[in-house]
C-alpha positions as a Python dict, from the first residue, in 0.01 Angstrom:
ca = {
    (1, 'M'): (0, 0, 0),
    (2, 'K'): (157, 338, -66),
    (3, 'R'): (-33, 474, 246),
    (4, 'I'): (96, 184, 469),
    (5, 'I'): (454, 234, 411),
    (6, 'P'): (462, 596, 548),
    (7, 'I'): (258, 495, 850),
    (8, 'L'): (513, 214, 929),
    (9, 'L'): (803, 439, 879),
    (10, 'G'): (652, 690, 1118),
    (11, 'A'): (604, 425, 1379),
    (12, 'L'): (962, 306, 1361),
    (13, 'L'): (1081, 664, 1394),
    (14, 'C'): (905, 697, 1719),
    (15, 'V'): (1087, 427, 1875),
    (16, 'T'): (1352, 694, 1952),
    (17, 'G'): (1088, 897, 2139),
    (18, 'C'): (829, 1144, 1993),
    (19, 'S'): (648, 1442, 2123),
    (20, 'A'): (281, 1518, 2048),
    (21, 'E'): (409, 1724, 1768),
    (22, 'G'): (607, 1442, 1615),
    (23, 'K'): (945, 1582, 1693),
    (24, 'M'): (1231, 1370, 1815),
    (25, 'T'): (1293, 1403, 2186),
    (26, 'Y'): (1503, 1132, 2316),
    (27, 'H'): (1684, 809, 2182),
    (28, 'Q'): (1580, 453, 2310),
    (29, 'I'): (1863, 212, 2293),
    (30, 'S'): (1962, -123, 2389),
    (31, 'Q'): (2150, -202, 2705),
    (32, 'E'): (2442, -337, 2491),
    (33, 'E'): (2453, -10, 2314),
    (34, 'A'): (2448, 178, 2651),
    (35, 'K'): (2744, -47, 2772),
    (36, 'Q'): (2944, 59, 2465),
    (37, 'M'): (2862, 426, 2504),
    (38, 'M'): (2986, 417, 2878),
    (39, 'T'): (3333, 314, 2762),
    (40, 'R'): (3366, 624, 2557),
    (41, 'D'): (3555, 938, 2702),
    (42, 'D'): (3294, 1190, 2571),
    (43, 'G'): (3170, 1351, 2895),
    (44, 'H'): (2864, 1151, 2918),
    (45, 'V'): (2662, 1102, 3240),
    (46, 'V'): (2470, 806, 3353),
    (47, 'V'): (2153, 892, 3549),
    (48, 'D'): (1963, 677, 3774),
    (49, 'V'): (1606, 799, 3831),
    (50, 'R'): (1485, 554, 4089),
    (51, 'R'): (1434, 642, 4456),
    (52, 'Q'): (1724, 681, 4704),
    (53, 'D'): (1664, 330, 4863),
    (54, 'E'): (1672, 160, 4529),
    (55, 'Y'): (1980, 337, 4428),
    (56, 'D'): (2143, 252, 4765),
    (57, 'A'): (2065, -100, 4706),
    (58, 'G'): (2267, -120, 4390),
    (59, 'H'): (2341, 94, 4089),
    (60, 'I'): (2557, 112, 3781),
    (61, 'P'): (2907, 231, 3876),
    (62, 'G'): (2941, 609, 3830),
    (63, 'A'): (2562, 669, 3797),
    (64, 'I'): (2429, 977, 3965),
    (65, 'L'): (2089, 967, 4138),
    (66, 'I'): (1809, 1224, 4018),
    (67, 'P'): (1479, 1060, 4124),
    (68, 'N'): (1207, 1085, 3846),
    (69, 'E'): (986, 1229, 4095),
    (70, 'S'): (1215, 1518, 4170),
    (71, 'I'): (1231, 1614, 3798),
    (72, 'G'): (968, 1897, 3728),
    (73, 'T'): (986, 2188, 3492),
    (74, 'E'): (1329, 2327, 3599),
    (75, 'P'): (1659, 2183, 3483),
    (76, 'P'): (1817, 1953, 3753),
    (77, 'E'): (2114, 2119, 3933),
    (78, 'R'): (2334, 1810, 3867),
    (79, 'L'): (2267, 1848, 3481),
    (80, 'P'): (2376, 2199, 3398),
    (81, 'D'): (2480, 2112, 3045),
    (82, 'K'): (2168, 2059, 2819),
    (83, 'N'): (2403, 1929, 2540),
    (84, 'Q'): (2569, 1676, 2754),
    (85, 'I'): (2523, 1299, 2652),
    (86, 'I'): (2282, 1166, 2905),
    (87, 'L'): (2224, 791, 2963),
    (88, 'I'): (1909, 726, 3159),
    (89, 'Y'): (1780, 398, 3346),
    (90, 'C'): (1547, 303, 3628),
    (91, 'R'): (1428, -25, 3765),
    (92, 'S'): (1206, -162, 3468),
    (93, 'G'): (1209, 114, 3208),
    (94, 'R'): (893, 308, 3298),
    (95, 'R'): (1036, 591, 3500),
    (96, 'S'): (1341, 624, 3278),
    (97, 'K'): (1108, 702, 2979),
    (98, 'E'): (901, 949, 3182),
    (99, 'A'): (1228, 1117, 3300),
    (100, 'A'): (1372, 1134, 2946),
    (101, 'R'): (1044, 1284, 2810),
    (102, 'K'): (1057, 1563, 3083),
    (103, 'L'): (1422, 1647, 3021),
    (104, 'A'): (1371, 1662, 2654),
    (105, 'K'): (1080, 1896, 2695),
    (106, 'M'): (1331, 2116, 2891),
    (107, 'G'): (1563, 2141, 2600),
    (108, 'Y'): (1814, 1858, 2661),
    (109, 'T'): (1928, 1738, 2328),
    (110, 'D'): (2122, 1425, 2378),
    (111, 'I'): (1924, 1181, 2586),
    (112, 'Y'): (1955, 802, 2563),
    (113, 'E'): (1714, 581, 2769),
    (114, 'F'): (1811, 221, 2809),
    (115, 'G'): (1548, 63, 3036),
    (116, 'G'): (1577, -100, 3357),
    (117, 'I'): (1858, -227, 3596),
    (118, 'I'): (1651, -557, 3645),
    (119, 'D'): (1778, -672, 3291),
    (120, 'W'): (2128, -525, 3344),
    (121, 'T'): (2402, -771, 3292),
    (122, 'G'): (2693, -535, 3366),
    (123, 'E'): (2850, -447, 3695),
    (124, 'I'): (2644, -334, 3984),
    (125, 'T'): (2787, -130, 4270),
    (126, 'T'): (2669, -272, 4609),
    (127, 'E'): (2983, -177, 4824),
    (128, 'G'): (2872, -81, 5162),
    (129, 'L'): (2528, -230, 5128),
    (130, 'A'): (2373, -457, 5398),
    (131, 'L'): (2065, -647, 5354),
    (132, 'I'): (1810, -606, 5635),
    (133, 'L'): (1550, -885, 5689),
    (134, 'K'): (1226, -849, 5886),
    (135, 'I'): (1002, -1133, 5971),
    (136, 'G'): (666, -971, 6025),
    (137, 'E'): (778, -642, 6215),
    (138, 'T'): (1081, -798, 6370),
    (139, 'E'): (1429, -726, 6235),
    (140, 'V'): (1644, -1043, 6264),
    (141, 'P'): (2032, -1093, 6235),
    (142, 'V'): (2135, -1251, 5923),
    (143, 'I'): (2473, -1380, 5786),
    (144, 'W'): (2436, -1327, 5409),
    (145, 'E'): (2624, -1535, 5156),
    (146, 'G'): (2855, -1341, 4914),
    (147, 'N'): (2743, -1515, 4591),
    (148, 'P'): (2571, -1391, 4258),
    (149, 'S'): (2241, -1488, 4387),
    (150, 'V'): (2259, -1242, 4670),
    (151, 'D'): (2393, -972, 4451),
    (152, 'A'): (2097, -1032, 4217),
    (153, 'L'): (1851, -1009, 4503),
    (154, 'K'): (1998, -670, 4591),
    (155, 'K'): (1894, -536, 4253),
    (156, 'L'): (1529, -621, 4339),
    (157, 'L'): (1506, -419, 4672),
    (158, 'P'): (1301, -333, 4860),
    (159, 'L'): (1115, -663, 4855),
    (160, 'T'): (799, -760, 5042),
    (161, 'I'): (727, -1135, 5038),
    (162, 'Q'): (420, -1319, 5138),
    (163, 'M'): (533, -1638, 5286),
    (164, 'S'): (342, -1978, 5341),
    (165, 'M'): (400, -2251, 5581),
    (166, 'Y'): (497, -2576, 5416),
    (167, 'G'): (585, -2927, 5531),
    (168, 'G'): (606, -2831, 5905),
    (169, 'F'): (961, -2716, 5858),
    (170, 'E'): (964, -2408, 5643),
    (171, 'Q'): (810, -2108, 5492),
    (172, 'V'): (845, -2030, 5124),
    (173, 'G'): (738, -1728, 4916),
    (174, 'S'): (784, -1606, 4569),
    (175, 'I'): (1026, -1311, 4488),
    (176, 'G'): (823, -1239, 4178),
    (177, 'Q'): (1082, -1319, 3905),
    (178, 'E'): (1379, -1557, 3851),
    (179, 'I'): (1727, -1484, 3945),
    (180, 'V'): (2056, -1648, 3898),
    (181, 'S'): (2106, -1962, 4100),
    (182, 'N'): (2352, -2237, 4170),
    (183, 'D'): (2165, -2531, 4302),
    (184, 'E'): (2333, -2799, 4497),
    (185, 'Q'): (2206, -3070, 4703),
    (186, 'T'): (2194, -2908, 5055),
    (187, 'K'): (2109, -3005, 5417),
    (188, 'T'): (1934, -2724, 5568),
    (189, 'G'): (1853, -2636, 5928),
    (190, 'P'): (1672, -2385, 6144),
    (191, 'G'): (1768, -2033, 6035),
    (192, 'D'): (1876, -2117, 5675),
    (193, 'I'): (1774, -1899, 5397),
    (194, 'V'): (1787, -2047, 5043),
    (195, 'L'): (1664, -1989, 4688),
    (196, 'Y'): (1437, -2253, 4553),
    (197, 'S'): (1344, -2296, 4180),
    (198, 'D'): (1513, -1975, 4091),
    (199, 'D'): (1233, -1756, 4208),
    (200, 'Q'): (1127, -1866, 4571),
    (201, 'I'): (1281, -1773, 4911),
    (202, 'V'): (1263, -2051, 5169),
    (203, 'I'): (1328, -1984, 5545),
    (204, 'F'): (1362, -2301, 5768),
    (205, 'Y'): (1264, -2357, 6123),
    (206, 'G'): (1324, -2723, 6079),
    (207, 'N'): (1550, -2962, 5879),
    (208, 'N'): (1531, -3075, 5513),
    (209, 'S'): (1757, -3189, 5227),
    (210, 'W'): (1712, -3069, 4872),
    (211, 'A'): (1870, -2886, 4588),
    (212, 'Y'): (1901, -2525, 4682),
    (213, 'T'): (2122, -2212, 4636),
    (214, 'R'): (2222, -2083, 4980),
    (215, 'L'): (2142, -1717, 5054),
    (216, 'G'): (2213, -1685, 5423),
    (217, 'H'): (2146, -1798, 5775),
    (218, 'V'): (1935, -1626, 6041),
    (219, 'D'): (2156, -1622, 6360),
    (220, 'L'): (1877, -1730, 6596),
    (221, 'T'): (1816, -2048, 6797),
    (222, 'Q'): (1585, -2322, 6667),
    (223, 'E'): (1329, -2225, 6948),
    (224, 'E'): (1330, -1866, 6843),
    (225, 'M'): (1283, -1959, 6454),
    (226, 'T'): (1003, -2195, 6542),
    (227, 'E'): (829, -1932, 6752),
    (228, 'M'): (855, -1692, 6455),
    (229, 'L'): (766, -1929, 6171),
    (230, 'A'): (567, -2227, 6297),
    (231, 'H'): (236, -2046, 6402),
    (232, 'G'): (90, -1924, 6063),
    (233, 'D'): (193, -1753, 5736),
    (234, 'V'): (411, -1451, 5770),
    (235, 'T'): (519, -1162, 5565),
    (236, 'I'): (897, -1090, 5522),
    (237, 'T'): (1065, -763, 5392),
    (238, 'I'): (1419, -736, 5264),
    (239, 'S'): (1565, -387, 5239),
    (240, 'A'): (1882, -200, 5204),
    (241, 'G'): (2101, -72, 5482),
    (242, 'E'): (2472, 30, 5549),
    (243, 'E'): (2721, -196, 5658),
    (244, 'E'): (2873, -156, 5988),
}
C-alpha cells in the first residue's frame, strides 16, 4: 500500500503536464476555469493553434492564431514574453497539448491548456464568415439561417460529408457528432437544408414533412436540384469564406 500511494500521487501531478524528466511543463485546466481566467486583467493571451481556415470558421473572441504546425524550436514572434499567461486551445485538445509541450520546452513558464473549441460553450466569433456549400465539385448558392444550429456547424468546419439517397426526395449524411437543434414540424421543398436527429444534414430535391431544424436553402430550381441529387449518392463539403 505504501508503494501504491506515491505512484498515484505522481500520476495525479502529471495531469498538469510532465516532461520526460518529470518536471512540470504546463497546466491542464477545465474550460470553465479558462473562462474565469479570461475575465481577469492580467495581461494573458488566448492562443488558437488550429489552421487558418479553422480559425476563420470561428474562434474565441480575442484569440490570436499560431498554428501548431508553425511552432518549432524558436519562440513565436507573437509570444515575446515567456512569462506571460498563455491560454491554449485547438479543435479537440490534441494539437493544443502538443503546442503547450513545445512552448514549455522553449522556456515559457505560465501555460494553460484547456482542450478544444468543439466543447466550448462560451462566445464564438464568426463575424464576416460565410458558409460555402459544394455538392460534388459544384459550389451552390445558399441562403443560410441565422440560428444556433448554423453557429454550431461553423465550429466544425471544414466538413466533408458522404450523403446517401433516401426516399426519392432527399440526400442525407452524418456530420459526425450532435449539435444544438430546435426541431419543429416542417414542410420541406427542393433546395431546403435541414438538421435531422441532431447529427445529420438533409438536402431535399423533393418534398417532405417531418420534425427538423432549418439550416438554409439552396437557391436553385427543382430541376437543378433533381439533376444534382437524384442520380446517385453525392459528397458535399461545407467550408468557410468571407461575407461579401
